[in-house]
Steps between C-alpha positions, in 0.01 A plus 500: 500500500790318666704815536515488881418131560663222301223263396665204672494693829122536495473144630622633834160665545344156544734429795458835673321521836443825687642522851474777755551564872324789672612569859301825538240488785322797341469309175400166653254619767359824364542540124460143375154453668397827339637397159319166515173686531590777251584255221139383502405832345672400175287303255627153414525614137772756592852380419759526779736702279218749445468534878876578514486751217196675650686545825791660317255728320399660832861596569539621139208739559678631809823542306337702220325717757829567685689584180222742398497686831861462611754402230786640710387282797552788746173693474174467687206320340131520592427288808281260304806395295670359812185315608462354151867386512429320828191335352672411173796336678266309735302371203822407318618298800158335529465412134864385489433260790168377356622403153645173627183426695298574187721259304421225749130585498486472121745211467721710275830512695801508270863620485375789287310626804818529707681671215213745454475565874872565558524694173233745617674522839826589326332783310324619815829546686578812298133612492487474878824688565388795281163518672659473847754776412217730395307433821790590731635778275829318441569650158723326244838563662741257662253397771268380228781302339595333827138398572455374144829310507412341832159379375636370171791327676271330749264379226781373277663319789171336599454376141862382491450312827183335368688381191758316710280378786185428299293672769361850540580592859315780688652574840333599823502855365506529120458759231195349330306494826612734778697726264194568285277550806744760636497688168118484488500659847742771380273586206194515725676708765617745229142540380399601852797708617649610167848420360663765717474260793792304362724807516456518878798403707489231765594758766156661450319182603751335730313610814824584676657158456881510549589405141833579331511831320548341157174306549307799625602690184382231261185572300224239520558396138873458558426295813263280302757445223764401759251269672391335173862455394583336828231243426623435145861427599432187711258375233774527238752324725254219573414449134872484414558233765199303374615511138856403585386209717262381227778507242742327742260206530535422128771269366815678388426817699685442822501861615190630326656836414440454127144616565639848580578560132130543454524830685750642247246599230290706735799674653639586154157646419477684835853645464395641162185640657706667776745644246212637292357659808832658591607614154187562295175519693523864609490604135151362465172685549301333782249339263761352266709383794197323639424339162857371480472347847148367445548341158872450433594394854168345597450281190870410477484367855174316432661331197799386703278356773272344242789309346593357843141386555497338155825316582348385829179377346665319211801363694755690293839632617493835677491783242821695554430739217210724410472736207423787741789463744696777327206729419616774742859465388377576148329814631822614673703435181245699297540786746877509458466478122300822510147375428218696663318323785167521318626332182653192656234479773221447247722258307565294812136517603400356162773237518400391849130484422577298187723252685254455786195468276684244287595306812144498636342405165751226424486340842121507531468346153745222591333425834143499373579286193704244690260471796185526290356786705387859454654800674182692579235232471425208729 
């Protein structure tokens, strides 16, 4: 205990108050009324964190199913797999939204709930990208990397912004709402039409519209990736402006640019990930490559985000270092030193699991002891 949170910093938990802004009409006028009714299905004896974990479990089932049927992420699965992915993601979104409502119903709201919620979301970013890639037959090549990098970058930047502004901001169109609904629709459509639909080019369905040749030659999945990326870019720009302005408002930070140093750890990590992809990844069998991405990359990212959330909740300085920032750089160094991919992959998988498990256990123990609460009991 005390490894990730100095004992004196735990007092910040008493001062913490959750703040969020949700501009999404879909969320406010469609989903939230549904969630307010759905949450009544949970017994009052069910802890909010258990609601969160149950939601993640649905996506975990989808992930295991996808890896079993399609470890290379470019093969066709039985149609029921795609329908189950749509259902699992919808249930995840619903349970993820209801955990806070359940906390208010049971009078058990706490900073641990936000940590648990965002921690599961951080893990689900990699789960979701793998499942999406399987559904559209993306494979594990550079397109997969670009999609994964975009999602991780957006999530990290959102967490970074919340640290400096103190508020979780969801725009008119956001990933947790409209983004998830679009992916649910993609899973469902794939169940009906089959994954080959995403290999169709826009020219086949353009109905004679006078579009530029380069657009007509785009596949549907490429068009979707470009569209999704175009939505991420303004979100990242807006979050950067918000964080800089929030920092500027504090004494001694006239320009606010010191907040930008918080982006350095992720970009060092992402650069290592890109280098690993370029130098090493093609030497892996599909299954082992997927395990490296799922566990080493996924849990390393979740640990980095978790440390930011902890700093936010306990009013600590921004964590500019994480033990996993250089994890991919280690893999690249091992490659050049002549180690086989299998040998160092399993070593890094064990190291990452150990670091993340230690982080989770230590932080939950500190939170529950200090606040006098239980993690999975009301």
